[in-house]
PDBQT receptor file of N, H, CA, C and O in Angstrom, charges set to zero:
ATOM      1  N   MET A   1      71.518  71.724 105.776  1.00  0.00    +0.000 N 
ATOM      2  CA  MET A   1      72.967  72.251 105.193  1.00  0.00    +0.000 C 
ATOM      3  C   MET A   1      73.125  73.557 106.745  1.00  0.00    +0.000 C 
ATOM      4  O   MET A   1      72.402  74.479 107.124  1.00  0.00    +0.000 OA
ATOM      5  N   PRO A   2      74.400  72.996 107.231  1.00  0.00    +0.000 N 
ATOM      6  CA  PRO A   2      74.918  73.832 108.542  1.00  0.00    +0.000 C 
ATOM      7  C   PRO A   2      74.606  75.053 107.998  1.00  0.00    +0.000 C 
ATOM      8  O   PRO A   2      74.457  75.370 106.818  1.00  0.00    +0.000 OA
ATOM      9  N   ARG A   3      74.500  75.922 109.358  1.00  0.00    +0.000 N 
ATOM     10  H   ARG A   3      74.621  75.665 110.317  1.00  0.00    +0.000 HD
ATOM     11  CA  ARG A   3      74.280  77.465 109.205  1.00  0.00    +0.000 C 
ATOM     12  C   ARG A   3      75.450  78.144 108.561  1.00  0.00    +0.000 C 
ATOM     13  O   ARG A   3      75.375  78.806 107.525  1.00  0.00    +0.000 OA
ATOM     14  N   LYS A   4      76.447  77.945 109.200  1.00  0.00    +0.000 N 
ATOM     15  H   LYS A   4      76.508  77.407 110.041  1.00  0.00    +0.000 HD
ATOM     16  CA  LYS A   4      77.631  78.417 108.859  1.00  0.00    +0.000 C 
ATOM     17  C   LYS A   4      77.885  78.503 107.331  1.00  0.00    +0.000 C 
ATOM     18  O   LYS A   4      77.951  79.519 106.639  1.00  0.00    +0.000 OA
ATOM     19  N   GLN A   5      77.999  77.341 107.004  1.00  0.00    +0.000 N 
ATOM     20  H   GLN A   5      77.945  76.516 107.566  1.00  0.00    +0.000 HD
ATOM     21  CA  GLN A   5      77.847  77.219 105.114  1.00  0.00    +0.000 C 
ATOM     22  C   GLN A   5      76.876  77.738 104.891  1.00  0.00    +0.000 C 
ATOM     23  O   GLN A   5      77.088  78.742 104.211  1.00  0.00    +0.000 OA
ATOM     24  N   GLU A   6      75.803  77.581 105.121  1.00  0.00    +0.000 N 
ATOM     25  H   GLU A   6      75.631  76.765 105.673  1.00  0.00    +0.000 HD
ATOM     26  CA  GLU A   6      74.488  78.428 103.998  1.00  0.00    +0.000 C 
ATOM     27  C   GLU A   6      75.103  79.910 104.409  1.00  0.00    +0.000 C 
ATOM     28  O   GLU A   6      75.186  80.567 103.371  1.00  0.00    +0.000 OA
ATOM     29  N   TYR A   7      75.436  80.460 105.232  1.00  0.00    +0.000 N 
ATOM     30  H   TYR A   7      75.368  79.926 106.075  1.00  0.00    +0.000 HD
ATOM     31  CA  TYR A   7      75.961  81.744 105.301  1.00  0.00    +0.000 C 
ATOM     32  C   TYR A   7      76.795  82.120 104.431  1.00  0.00    +0.000 C 
ATOM     33  O   TYR A   7      76.514  83.079 103.711  1.00  0.00    +0.000 OA
ATOM     34  N   ALA A   8      77.919  81.497 104.313  1.00  0.00    +0.000 N 
ATOM     35  H   ALA A   8      78.148  80.719 104.898  1.00  0.00    +0.000 HD
ATOM     36  CA  ALA A   8      79.070  81.772 103.946  1.00  0.00    +0.000 C 
ATOM     37  C   ALA A   8      78.806  81.960 102.268  1.00  0.00    +0.000 C 
ATOM     38  O   ALA A   8      79.468  82.798 101.656  1.00  0.00    +0.000 OA
ATOM     39  N   GLU A   9      77.825  81.146 101.594  1.00  0.00    +0.000 N 
ATOM     40  H   GLU A   9      77.287  80.464 102.090  1.00  0.00    +0.000 HD
ATOM     41  CA  GLU A   9      77.268  80.790 100.452  1.00  0.00    +0.000 C 
ATOM     42  C   GLU A   9      76.467  81.995 100.127  1.00  0.00    +0.000 C 
ATOM     43  O   GLU A   9      76.722  82.440  99.007  1.00  0.00    +0.000 OA
ATOM     44  N   THR A  10      75.843  82.445 100.593  1.00  0.00    +0.000 N 
ATOM     45  H   THR A  10      75.636  82.084 101.502  1.00  0.00    +0.000 HD
ATOM     46  CA  THR A  10      74.704  83.740 100.814  1.00  0.00    +0.000 C 
ATOM     47  C   THR A  10      75.931  84.608 100.771  1.00  0.00    +0.000 C 
ATOM     48  O   THR A  10      75.790  85.632 100.103  1.00  0.00    +0.000 OA
ATOM     49  N   GLU A  11      76.741  84.482 101.160  1.00  0.00    +0.000 N 
ATOM     50  H   GLU A  11      76.856  83.649 101.703  1.00  0.00    +0.000 HD
ATOM     51  CA  GLU A  11      77.805  86.182 101.075  1.00  0.00    +0.000 C 
ATOM     52  C   GLU A  11      78.632  86.011 100.124  1.00  0.00    +0.000 C 
ATOM     53  O   GLU A  11      79.130  87.042  99.670  1.00  0.00    +0.000 OA
ATOM     54  N   ALA A  12      79.037  84.728  99.534  1.00  0.00    +0.000 N 
ATOM     55  H   ALA A  12      78.633  83.891  99.903  1.00  0.00    +0.000 HD
ATOM     56  CA  ALA A  12      79.682  84.591  98.230  1.00  0.00    +0.000 C 
ATOM     57  C   ALA A  12      78.545  85.092  97.323  1.00  0.00    +0.000 C 
ATOM     58  O   ALA A  12      78.786  86.052  96.591  1.00  0.00    +0.000 OA
ATOM     59  N   PHE A  13      77.483  84.597  97.311  1.00  0.00    +0.000 N 
ATOM     60  H   PHE A  13      77.287  83.817  97.906  1.00  0.00    +0.000 HD
ATOM     61  CA  PHE A  13      76.139  84.654  96.267  1.00  0.00    +0.000 C 
ATOM     62  C   PHE A  13      76.436  86.521  95.915  1.00  0.00    +0.000 C 
ATOM     63  O   PHE A  13      76.681  86.949  94.787  1.00  0.00    +0.000 OA
ATOM     64  N   LEU A  14      76.333  87.398  97.184  1.00  0.00    +0.000 N 
ATOM     65  H   LEU A  14      76.134  87.051  98.101  1.00  0.00    +0.000 HD
ATOM     66  CA  LEU A  14      75.830  88.548  97.606  1.00  0.00    +0.000 C 
ATOM     67  C   LEU A  14      77.568  89.422  96.569  1.00  0.00    +0.000 C 
ATOM     68  O   LEU A  14      77.675  90.540  96.065  1.00  0.00    +0.000 OA
ATOM     69  N   LYS A  15      78.275  88.620  96.626  1.00  0.00    +0.000 N 
ATOM     70  H   LYS A  15      78.189  87.712  97.035  1.00  0.00    +0.000 HD
ATOM     71  CA  LYS A  15      80.112  88.984  96.363  1.00  0.00    +0.000 C 
ATOM     72  C   LYS A  15      79.523  88.667  94.854  1.00  0.00    +0.000 C 
ATOM     73  O   LYS A  15      80.353  89.192  94.111  1.00  0.00    +0.000 OA
ATOM     74  N   GLY A  16      78.842  88.268  94.312  1.00  0.00    +0.000 N 
ATOM     75  H   GLY A  16      78.168  87.841  94.916  1.00  0.00    +0.000 HD
ATOM     76  CA  GLY A  16      79.158  87.545  92.739  1.00  0.00    +0.000 C 
ATOM     77  C   GLY A  16      77.985  88.483  92.386  1.00  0.00    +0.000 C 
ATOM     78  O   GLY A  16      78.486  89.006  91.390  1.00  0.00    +0.000 OA
ATOM     79  N   ASN A  17      76.947  88.978  92.491  1.00  0.00    +0.000 N 
ATOM     80  H   ASN A  17      76.540  88.554  93.300  1.00  0.00    +0.000 HD
ATOM     81  CA  ASN A  17      75.832  89.306  91.886  1.00  0.00    +0.000 C 
ATOM     82  C   ASN A  17      75.984  91.057  92.838  1.00  0.00    +0.000 C 
ATOM     83  O   ASN A  17      75.661  91.072  94.026  1.00  0.00    +0.000 OA
ATOM     84  N   ALA A  18      76.234  91.720  92.496  1.00  0.00    +0.000 N 
ATOM     85  H   ALA A  18      76.496  91.708  91.531  1.00  0.00    +0.000 HD
ATOM     86  CA  ALA A  18      76.914  92.896  92.752  1.00  0.00    +0.000 C 
ATOM     87  C   ALA A  18      75.129  93.966  92.470  1.00  0.00    +0.000 C 
ATOM     88  O   ALA A  18      74.813  95.008  93.043  1.00  0.00    +0.000 OA
ATOM     89  N   GLU A  19      74.597  93.451  91.777  1.00  0.00    +0.000 N 
ATOM     90  H   GLU A  19      74.853  92.604  91.312  1.00  0.00    +0.000 HD
ATOM     91  CA  GLU A  19      73.002  93.753  91.767  1.00  0.00    +0.000 C 
ATOM     92  C   GLU A  19      71.918  93.958  92.892  1.00  0.00    +0.000 C 
ATOM     93  O   GLU A  19      70.985  94.756  92.988  1.00  0.00    +0.000 OA
ATOM     94  N   VAL A  20      72.525  92.628  93.969  1.00  0.00    +0.000 N 
ATOM     95  H   VAL A  20      73.283  91.981  93.891  1.00  0.00    +0.000 HD
ATOM     96  CA  VAL A  20      71.676  92.355  94.988  1.00  0.00    +0.000 C 
ATOM     97  C   VAL A  20      72.159  92.951  95.758  1.00  0.00    +0.000 C 
ATOM     98  O   VAL A  20      73.284  92.567  96.078  1.00  0.00    +0.000 OA
ATOM     99  N   GLN A  21      71.654  94.064  96.399  1.00  0.00    +0.000 N 
ATOM    100  H   GLN A  21      70.740  94.375  96.140  1.00  0.00    +0.000 HD
ATOM    101  CA  GLN A  21      71.665  95.366  97.537  1.00  0.00    +0.000 C 
ATOM    102  C   GLN A  21      71.288  95.075  99.079  1.00  0.00    +0.000 C 
ATOM    103  O   GLN A  21      70.431  95.877  99.450  1.00  0.00    +0.000 OA
ATOM    104  N   ILE A  22      71.446  94.701  99.495  1.00  0.00    +0.000 N 
ATOM    105  H   ILE A  22      72.142  94.049  99.193  1.00  0.00    +0.000 HD
ATOM    106  CA  ILE A  22      71.450  94.325 101.012  1.00  0.00    +0.000 C 
ATOM    107  C   ILE A  22      71.791  95.774 101.948  1.00  0.00    +0.000 C 
ATOM    108  O   ILE A  22      72.982  95.822 102.253  1.00  0.00    +0.000 OA
ATOM    109  N   PRO A  23      71.153  96.690 102.342  1.00  0.00    +0.000 N 
ATOM    110  CA  PRO A  23      71.744  97.689 103.382  1.00  0.00    +0.000 C 
ATOM    111  C   PRO A  23      72.934  97.316 104.175  1.00  0.00    +0.000 C 
ATOM    112  O   PRO A  23      73.086  96.114 104.392  1.00  0.00    +0.000 OA
ATOM    113  N   PRO A  24      73.652  98.004 104.561  1.00  0.00    +0.000 N 
ATOM    114  CA  PRO A  24      74.676  97.503 105.715  1.00  0.00    +0.000 C 
ATOM    115  C   PRO A  24      73.585  97.277 107.144  1.00  0.00    +0.000 C 
ATOM    116  O   PRO A  24      73.752  96.302 107.877  1.00  0.00    +0.000 OA
ATOM    117  N   ARG A  25      72.831  97.974 107.326  1.00  0.00    +0.000 N 
ATOM    118  H   ARG A  25      72.695  98.766 106.730  1.00  0.00    +0.000 HD
ATOM    119  CA  ARG A  25      72.334  97.254 108.412  1.00  0.00    +0.000 C 
ATOM    120  C   ARG A  25      71.161  95.970 108.431  1.00  0.00    +0.000 C 
ATOM    121  O   ARG A  25      70.382  95.665 109.333  1.00  0.00    +0.000 OA
ATOM    122  N   PHE A  26      71.318  95.479 107.353  1.00  0.00    +0.000 N 
ATOM    123  H   PHE A  26      71.952  95.726 106.620  1.00  0.00    +0.000 HD
ATOM    124  CA  PHE A  26      70.468  94.208 107.202  1.00  0.00    +0.000 C 
ATOM    125  C   PHE A  26      72.095  92.997 107.617  1.00  0.00    +0.000 C 
ATOM    126  O   PHE A  26      72.173  91.950 108.259  1.00  0.00    +0.000 OA
ATOM    127  N   ARG A  27      72.891  93.632 107.047  1.00  0.00    +0.000 N 
ATOM    128  H   ARG A  27      72.827  94.482 106.525  1.00  0.00    +0.000 HD
ATOM    129  CA  ARG A  27      74.096  92.716 106.491  1.00  0.00    +0.000 C 
ATOM    130  C   ARG A  27      74.751  91.534 107.544  1.00  0.00    +0.000 C 
ATOM    131  O   ARG A  27      75.720  90.838 107.242  1.00  0.00    +0.000 OA
ATOM    132  N   GLN A  28      74.115  91.467 108.671  1.00  0.00    +0.000 N 
ATOM    133  H   GLN A  28      73.327  92.033 108.917  1.00  0.00    +0.000 HD
ATOM    134  CA  GLN A  28      74.442  90.657 110.197  1.00  0.00    +0.000 C 
ATOM    135  C   GLN A  28      73.645  89.318 109.575  1.00  0.00    +0.000 C 
ATOM    136  O   GLN A  28      72.590  89.077 108.987  1.00  0.00    +0.000 OA
ATOM    137  N   GLU A  29      74.872  88.567 110.103  1.00  0.00    +0.000 N 
ATOM    138  H   GLU A  29      75.728  88.762 110.581  1.00  0.00    +0.000 HD
ATOM    139  CA  GLU A  29      74.422  86.851 109.853  1.00  0.00    +0.000 C 
ATOM    140  C   GLU A  29      72.741  86.869 109.979  1.00  0.00    +0.000 C 
ATOM    141  O   GLU A  29      72.139  86.935 108.907  1.00  0.00    +0.000 OA
ATOM    142  N   LYS A  30      71.963  86.817 111.188  1.00  0.00    +0.000 N 
ATOM    143  H   LYS A  30      72.452  86.764 112.058  1.00  0.00    +0.000 HD
ATOM    144  CA  LYS A  30      70.398  86.649 110.955  1.00  0.00    +0.000 C 
ATOM    145  C   LYS A  30      69.707  87.385 109.862  1.00  0.00    +0.000 C 
ATOM    146  O   LYS A  30      69.134  86.803 108.942  1.00  0.00    +0.000 OA
ATOM    147  N   ALA A  31      69.740  88.015 109.922  1.00  0.00    +0.000 N 
ATOM    148  H   ALA A  31      70.206  88.487 110.670  1.00  0.00    +0.000 HD
ATOM    149  CA  ALA A  31      69.300  89.070 109.343  1.00  0.00    +0.000 C 
ATOM    150  C   ALA A  31      69.507  88.676 107.516  1.00  0.00    +0.000 C 
ATOM    151  O   ALA A  31      68.585  88.755 106.703  1.00  0.00    +0.000 OA
ATOM    152  N   VAL A  32      70.469  88.393 107.294  1.00  0.00    +0.000 N 
ATOM    153  H   VAL A  32      71.218  88.329 107.955  1.00  0.00    +0.000 HD
ATOM    154  CA  VAL A  32      70.963  87.979 105.577  1.00  0.00    +0.000 C 
ATOM    155  C   VAL A  32      70.056  86.320 105.533  1.00  0.00    +0.000 C 
ATOM    156  O   VAL A  32      69.572  85.805 104.525  1.00  0.00    +0.000 OA
ATOM    157  N   GLU A  33      70.038  85.727 107.026  1.00  0.00    +0.000 N 
ATOM    158  H   GLU A  33      70.431  86.144 107.845  1.00  0.00    +0.000 HD
ATOM    159  CA  GLU A  33      69.451  84.193 106.485  1.00  0.00    +0.000 C 
ATOM    160  C   GLU A  33      68.317  84.513 106.653  1.00  0.00    +0.000 C 
ATOM    161  O   GLU A  33      67.541  83.731 106.104  1.00  0.00    +0.000 OA
ATOM    162  N   TYR A  34      67.712  85.560 107.322  1.00  0.00    +0.000 N 
ATOM    163  H   TYR A  34      68.343  86.195 107.768  1.00  0.00    +0.000 HD
ATOM    164  CA  TYR A  34      66.176  85.586 107.085  1.00  0.00    +0.000 C 
ATOM    165  C   TYR A  34      65.564  86.411 105.841  1.00  0.00    +0.000 C 
ATOM    166  O   TYR A  34      64.427  86.294 105.384  1.00  0.00    +0.000 OA
ATOM    167  N   ILE A  35      66.591  87.272 105.403  1.00  0.00    +0.000 N 
ATOM    168  H   ILE A  35      67.514  87.367 105.774  1.00  0.00    +0.000 HD
ATOM    169  CA  ILE A  35      65.815  87.659 103.866  1.00  0.00    +0.000 C 
ATOM    170  C   ILE A  35      66.076  86.859 102.784  1.00  0.00    +0.000 C 
ATOM    171  O   ILE A  35      65.452  86.780 101.726  1.00  0.00    +0.000 OA
ATOM    172  N   ILE A  36      67.388  86.075 103.269  1.00  0.00    +0.000 N 
ATOM    173  H   ILE A  36      67.895  86.139 104.129  1.00  0.00    +0.000 HD
ATOM    174  CA  ILE A  36      67.423  84.972 101.969  1.00  0.00    +0.000 C 
ATOM    175  C   ILE A  36      66.422  83.870 101.681  1.00  0.00    +0.000 C 
ATOM    176  O   ILE A  36      65.726  83.604 100.702  1.00  0.00    +0.000 OA
ATOM    177  N   LYS A  37      66.582  83.355 102.804  1.00  0.00    +0.000 N 
ATOM    178  H   LYS A  37      67.147  83.571 103.600  1.00  0.00    +0.000 HD
ATOM    179  CA  LYS A  37      65.527  82.176 103.541  1.00  0.00    +0.000 C 
ATOM    180  C   LYS A  37      63.908  82.365 102.603  1.00  0.00    +0.000 C 
ATOM    181  O   LYS A  37      63.422  81.587 101.782  1.00  0.00    +0.000 OA
ATOM    182  N   GLY A  38      63.317  83.819 103.154  1.00  0.00    +0.000 N 
ATOM    183  H   GLY A  38      63.712  84.451 103.821  1.00  0.00    +0.000 HD
ATOM    184  CA  GLY A  38      62.141  84.069 102.769  1.00  0.00    +0.000 C 
ATOM    185  C   GLY A  38      61.993  84.396 101.192  1.00  0.00    +0.000 C 
ATOM    186  O   GLY A  38      60.853  84.269 100.744  1.00  0.00    +0.000 OA
ATOM    187  N   LEU A  39      62.764  84.705 100.512  1.00  0.00    +0.000 N 
ATOM    188  H   LEU A  39      63.690  84.809 100.875  1.00  0.00    +0.000 HD
ATOM    189  CA  LEU A  39      63.380  84.792  99.014  1.00  0.00    +0.000 C 
ATOM    190  C   LEU A  39      63.228  83.291  98.531  1.00  0.00    +0.000 C 
ATOM    191  O   LEU A  39      62.339  82.803  97.833  1.00  0.00    +0.000 OA
ATOM    192  N   LYS A  40      64.171  82.786  99.008  1.00  0.00    +0.000 N 
ATOM    193  H   LYS A  40      64.894  83.183  99.574  1.00  0.00    +0.000 HD
ATOM    194  CA  LYS A  40      63.737  81.372  98.481  1.00  0.00    +0.000 C 
ATOM    195  C   LYS A  40      62.326  80.441  98.458  1.00  0.00    +0.000 C 
ATOM    196  O   LYS A  40      61.849  79.636  97.657  1.00  0.00    +0.000 OA
ATOM    197  N   ALA A  41      61.970  80.915  99.599  1.00  0.00    +0.000 N 
ATOM    198  H   ALA A  41      62.357  81.569 100.249  1.00  0.00    +0.000 HD
ATOM    199  CA  ALA A  41      60.611  80.178 100.013  1.00  0.00    +0.000 C 
ATOM    200  C   ALA A  41      59.746  80.780  99.134  1.00  0.00    +0.000 C 
ATOM    201  O   ALA A  41      58.847  80.043  98.730  1.00  0.00    +0.000 OA
ATOM    202  N   ARG A  42      59.758  82.032  98.675  1.00  0.00    +0.000 N 
ATOM    203  H   ARG A  42      60.489  82.630  99.003  1.00  0.00    +0.000 HD
ATOM    204  CA  ARG A  42      59.185  82.714  98.249  1.00  0.00    +0.000 C 
ATOM    205  C   ARG A  42      58.004  83.897  98.809  1.00  0.00    +0.000 C 
ATOM    206  O   ARG A  42      57.273  84.657  98.174  1.00  0.00    +0.000 OA
ATOM    207  N   GLU A  43      58.174  83.687 100.200  1.00  0.00    +0.000 N 
ATOM    208  H   GLU A  43      58.768  83.070 100.716  1.00  0.00    +0.000 HD
ATOM    209  CA  GLU A  43      57.406  84.322 101.268  1.00  0.00    +0.000 C 
ATOM    210  C   GLU A  43      57.457  85.863 100.488  1.00  0.00    +0.000 C 
ATOM    211  O   GLU A  43      56.539  86.293  99.790  1.00  0.00    +0.000 OA
ATOM    212  N   PHE A  44      58.185  86.272 100.647  1.00  0.00    +0.000 N 
ATOM    213  H   PHE A  44      58.931  85.923 101.214  1.00  0.00    +0.000 HD
ATOM    214  CA  PHE A  44      58.579  87.542  99.980  1.00  0.00    +0.000 C 
ATOM    215  C   PHE A  44      59.006  87.690  98.367  1.00  0.00    +0.000 C 
ATOM    216  O   PHE A  44      59.606  86.735  97.874  1.00  0.00    +0.000 OA
ATOM    217  N   ILE A  45      58.748  88.731  97.619  1.00  0.00    +0.000 N 
ATOM    218  H   ILE A  45      58.260  89.507  98.019  1.00  0.00    +0.000 HD
ATOM    219  CA  ILE A  45      58.736  88.606  96.474  1.00  0.00    +0.000 C 
ATOM    220  C   ILE A  45      59.521  89.530  95.729  1.00  0.00    +0.000 C 
ATOM    221  O   ILE A  45      59.863  89.310  94.567  1.00  0.00    +0.000 OA
ATOM    222  N   THR A  46      59.934  90.964  96.614  1.00  0.00    +0.000 N 
ATOM    223  H   THR A  46      59.657  91.142  97.558  1.00  0.00    +0.000 HD
ATOM    224  CA  THR A  46      60.954  91.549  96.074  1.00  0.00    +0.000 C 
ATOM    225  C   THR A  46      61.627  91.928  97.405  1.00  0.00    +0.000 C 
ATOM    226  O   THR A  46      61.126  92.070  98.521  1.00  0.00    +0.000 OA
ATOM    227  N   MET A  47      63.028  92.065  96.941  1.00  0.00    +0.000 N 
ATOM    228  H   MET A  47      63.435  91.949  96.035  1.00  0.00    +0.000 HD
ATOM    229  CA  MET A  47      64.186  92.600  98.063  1.00  0.00    +0.000 C 
ATOM    230  C   MET A  47      64.132  93.808  98.823  1.00  0.00    +0.000 C 
ATOM    231  O   MET A  47      64.954  94.137  99.679  1.00  0.00    +0.000 OA
ATOM    232  N   GLU A  48      63.176  94.418  98.486  1.00  0.00    +0.000 N 
ATOM    233  H   GLU A  48      62.508  94.151  97.791  1.00  0.00    +0.000 HD
ATOM    234  CA  GLU A  48      62.533  95.519  99.153  1.00  0.00    +0.000 C 
ATOM    235  C   GLU A  48      61.316  94.648 100.159  1.00  0.00    +0.000 C 
ATOM    236  O   GLU A  48      61.591  94.812 101.348  1.00  0.00    +0.000 OA
ATOM    237  N   GLN A  49      60.702  94.221 100.059  1.00  0.00    +0.000 N 
ATOM    238  H   GLN A  49      60.478  94.088  99.093  1.00  0.00    +0.000 HD
ATOM    239  CA  GLN A  49      59.633  93.495 100.883  1.00  0.00    +0.000 C 
ATOM    240  C   GLN A  49      60.449  92.544 101.999  1.00  0.00    +0.000 C 
ATOM    241  O   GLN A  49      60.179  92.191 103.147  1.00  0.00    +0.000 OA
ATOM    242  N   ALA A  50      61.291  92.364 101.329  1.00  0.00    +0.000 N 
ATOM    243  H   ALA A  50      61.511  92.651 100.397  1.00  0.00    +0.000 HD
ATOM    244  CA  ALA A  50      62.165  91.313 102.389  1.00  0.00    +0.000 C 
ATOM    245  C   ALA A  50      63.067  92.051 103.479  1.00  0.00    +0.000 C 
ATOM    246  O   ALA A  50      63.538  91.707 104.563  1.00  0.00    +0.000 OA
ATOM    247  N   ILE A  51      63.094  92.983 102.869  1.00  0.00    +0.000 N 
ATOM    248  H   ILE A  51      62.711  93.263 101.988  1.00  0.00    +0.000 HD
ATOM    249  CA  ILE A  51      64.027  94.002 103.982  1.00  0.00    +0.000 C 
ATOM    250  C   ILE A  51      62.951  94.604 104.919  1.00  0.00    +0.000 C 
ATOM    251  O   ILE A  51      63.064  94.454 106.136  1.00  0.00    +0.000 OA
ATOM    252  N   PHE A  52      62.048  95.192 104.451  1.00  0.00    +0.000 N 
ATOM    253  H   PHE A  52      61.957  95.313 103.462  1.00  0.00    +0.000 HD
ATOM    254  CA  PHE A  52      60.895  95.505 105.063  1.00  0.00    +0.000 C 
ATOM    255  C   PHE A  52      60.665  94.866 106.316  1.00  0.00    +0.000 C 
ATOM    256  O   PHE A  52      60.679  95.300 107.468  1.00  0.00    +0.000 OA
ATOM    257  N   LYS A  53      60.361  93.276 105.637  1.00  0.00    +0.000 N 
ATOM    258  H   LYS A  53      60.350  92.923 104.701  1.00  0.00    +0.000 HD
ATOM    259  CA  LYS A  53      60.192  92.729 106.878  1.00  0.00    +0.000 C 
ATOM    260  C   LYS A  53      60.686  91.929 107.994  1.00  0.00    +0.000 C 
ATOM    261  O   LYS A  53      60.197  91.119 108.781  1.00  0.00    +0.000 OA
ATOM    262  N   CYS A  54      62.024  92.536 107.742  1.00  0.00    +0.000 N 
ATOM    263  H   CYS A  54      62.421  93.194 107.102  1.00  0.00    +0.000 HD
ATOM    264  CA  CYS A  54      63.289  91.793 108.017  1.00  0.00    +0.000 C 
ATOM    265  C   CYS A  54      63.568  92.981 109.304  1.00  0.00    +0.000 C 
ATOM    266  O   CYS A  54      64.139  92.829 110.384  1.00  0.00    +0.000 OA
ATOM    267  N   GLU A  55      62.878  94.270 108.667  1.00  0.00    +0.000 N 
ATOM    268  H   GLU A  55      62.414  94.393 107.789  1.00  0.00    +0.000 HD
ATOM    269  CA  GLU A  55      62.821  95.390 109.860  1.00  0.00    +0.000 C 
ATOM    270  C   GLU A  55      61.538  95.464 111.071  1.00  0.00    +0.000 C 
ATOM    271  O   GLU A  55      61.469  95.963 112.194  1.00  0.00    +0.000 OA
ATOM    272  N   GLU A  56      60.566  94.672 110.177  1.00  0.00    +0.000 N 
ATOM    273  H   GLU A  56      60.623  94.266 109.265  1.00  0.00    +0.000 HD
ATOM    274  CA  GLU A  56      59.579  94.515 111.419  1.00  0.00    +0.000 C 
ATOM    275  C   GLU A  56      60.368  93.428 112.445  1.00  0.00    +0.000 C 
ATOM    276  O   GLU A  56      60.261  93.520 113.668  1.00  0.00    +0.000 OA
ATOM    277  N   ALA A  57      61.065  92.529 111.869  1.00  0.00    +0.000 N 
ATOM    278  H   ALA A  57      61.153  92.454 110.876  1.00  0.00    +0.000 HD
ATOM    279  CA  ALA A  57      61.362  91.428 112.705  1.00  0.00    +0.000 C 
ATOM    280  C   ALA A  57      62.519  92.068 113.476  1.00  0.00    +0.000 C 
ATOM    281  O   ALA A  57      62.642  91.553 114.587  1.00  0.00    +0.000 OA
ATOM    282  N   MET A  58      63.341  92.970 113.235  1.00  0.00    +0.000 N 
ATOM    283  H   MET A  58      63.241  93.389 112.333  1.00  0.00    +0.000 HD
ATOM    284  CA  MET A  58      64.143  93.400 114.335  1.00  0.00    +0.000 C 
ATOM    285  C   MET A  58      63.467  94.104 115.283  1.00  0.00    +0.000 C 
ATOM    286  O   MET A  58      63.853  93.878 116.430  1.00  0.00    +0.000 OA
ATOM    287  N   THR A  59      62.265  95.162 115.124  1.00  0.00    +0.000 N 
ATOM    288  H   THR A  59      61.952  95.345 114.192  1.00  0.00    +0.000 HD
ATOM    289  CA  THR A  59      61.944  95.525 115.759  1.00  0.00    +0.000 C 
ATOM    290  C   THR A  59      60.958  94.867 116.926  1.00  0.00    +0.000 C 
ATOM    291  O   THR A  59      60.743  95.284 118.065  1.00  0.00    +0.000 OA
ATOM    292  N   ARG A  60      60.468  93.769 116.291  1.00  0.00    +0.000 N 
ATOM    293  H   ARG A  60      60.642  93.430 115.367  1.00  0.00    +0.000 HD
ATOM    294  CA  ARG A  60      59.663  92.755 117.486  1.00  0.00    +0.000 C 
ATOM    295  C   ARG A  60      60.733  92.209 117.932  1.00  0.00    +0.000 C 
ATOM    296  O   ARG A  60      60.501  91.324 118.755  1.00  0.00    +0.000 OA
ATOM    297  N   GLY A  61      61.620  92.360 117.749  1.00  0.00    +0.000 N 
ATOM    298  H   GLY A  61      61.809  93.079 117.080  1.00  0.00    +0.000 HD
ATOM    299  CA  GLY A  61      63.301  91.370 118.744  1.00  0.00    +0.000 C 
ATOM    300  C   GLY A  61      63.462  90.391 118.356  1.00  0.00    +0.000 C 
ATOM    301  O   GLY A  61      64.201  89.804 119.146  1.00  0.00    +0.000 OA
ATOM    302  N   GLU A  62      63.101  89.522 117.208  1.00  0.00    +0.000 N 
ATOM    303  H   GLU A  62      62.502  89.999 116.566  1.00  0.00    +0.000 HD
ATOM    304  CA  GLU A  62      62.933  88.274 116.883  1.00  0.00    +0.000 C 
ATOM    305  C   GLU A  62      64.455  88.322 116.257  1.00  0.00    +0.000 C 
ATOM    306  O   GLU A  62      65.220  87.438 116.642  1.00  0.00    +0.000 OA
ATOM    307  N   ILE A  63      64.888  89.182 115.425  1.00  0.00    +0.000 N 
ATOM    308  H   ILE A  63      64.266  89.900 115.112  1.00  0.00    +0.000 HD
ATOM    309  CA  ILE A  63      66.502  89.546 114.976  1.00  0.00    +0.000 C 
ATOM    310  C   ILE A  63      67.137  90.609 115.768  1.00  0.00    +0.000 C 
ATOM    311  O   ILE A  63      66.658  91.742 115.809  1.00  0.00    +0.000 OA
ATOM    312  N   ARG A  64      68.257  90.255 116.430  1.00  0.00    +0.000 N 
ATOM    313  H   ARG A  64      68.647  89.335 116.398  1.00  0.00    +0.000 HD
ATOM    314  CA  ARG A  64      68.971  91.298 116.987  1.00  0.00    +0.000 C 
ATOM    315  C   ARG A  64      69.226  92.655 115.747  1.00  0.00    +0.000 C 
ATOM    316  O   ARG A  64      69.637  92.418 114.611  1.00  0.00    +0.000 OA
ATOM    317  N   ASP A  65      68.951  93.796 116.156  1.00  0.00    +0.000 N 
ATOM    318  H   ASP A  65      68.617  93.988 117.078  1.00  0.00    +0.000 HD
ATOM    319  CA  ASP A  65      69.583  95.327 115.441  1.00  0.00    +0.000 C 
ATOM    320  C   ASP A  65      70.602  95.800 116.166  1.00  0.00    +0.000 C 
ATOM    321  O   ASP A  65      70.418  96.607 117.078  1.00  0.00    +0.000 OA
ATOM    322  N   ASP A  66      72.072  95.229 115.748  1.00  0.00    +0.000 N 
ATOM    323  H   ASP A  66      72.221  94.573 115.008  1.00  0.00    +0.000 HD
ATOM    324  CA  ASP A  66      73.266  95.786 116.217  1.00  0.00    +0.000 C 
ATOM    325  C   ASP A  66      73.780  96.580 115.631  1.00  0.00    +0.000 C 
ATOM    326  O   ASP A  66      74.849  97.039 116.035  1.00  0.00    +0.000 OA
ATOM    327  N   TYR A  67      73.106  97.082 114.301  1.00  0.00    +0.000 N 
ATOM    328  H   TYR A  67      72.237  96.710 113.973  1.00  0.00    +0.000 HD
ATOM    329  CA  TYR A  67      73.681  98.038 113.705  1.00  0.00    +0.000 C 
ATOM    330  C   TYR A  67      74.562  99.022 114.348  1.00  0.00    +0.000 C 
ATOM    331  O   TYR A  67      74.315  99.041 115.554  1.00  0.00    +0.000 OA
ATOM    332  N   ILE A  68      75.202  99.590 114.127  1.00  0.00    +0.000 N 
ATOM    333  H   ILE A  68      75.404  99.574 113.147  1.00  0.00    +0.000 HD
ATOM    334  CA  ILE A  68      75.903 101.230 114.566  1.00  0.00    +0.000 C 
ATOM    335  C   ILE A  68      76.102 102.049 113.906  1.00  0.00    +0.000 C 
ATOM    336  O   ILE A  68      76.577 103.096 114.348  1.00  0.00    +0.000 OA
TER     337      ILE A  68
């Protein structure tokens, strides 16, 4: 599936499921993609774990952290 389409579907899912909370810092495209792919692949068990792992990836420079 093309990346832009996958991101659009993810954004639509998040809008339709208010109980799924992703902090603003992690709502940029690459971070959302990282979190959702990890959850779908069951690499992460909880959203908290996914966000923690995403933050680690940002620290390593794998995902750009451009949150202001």
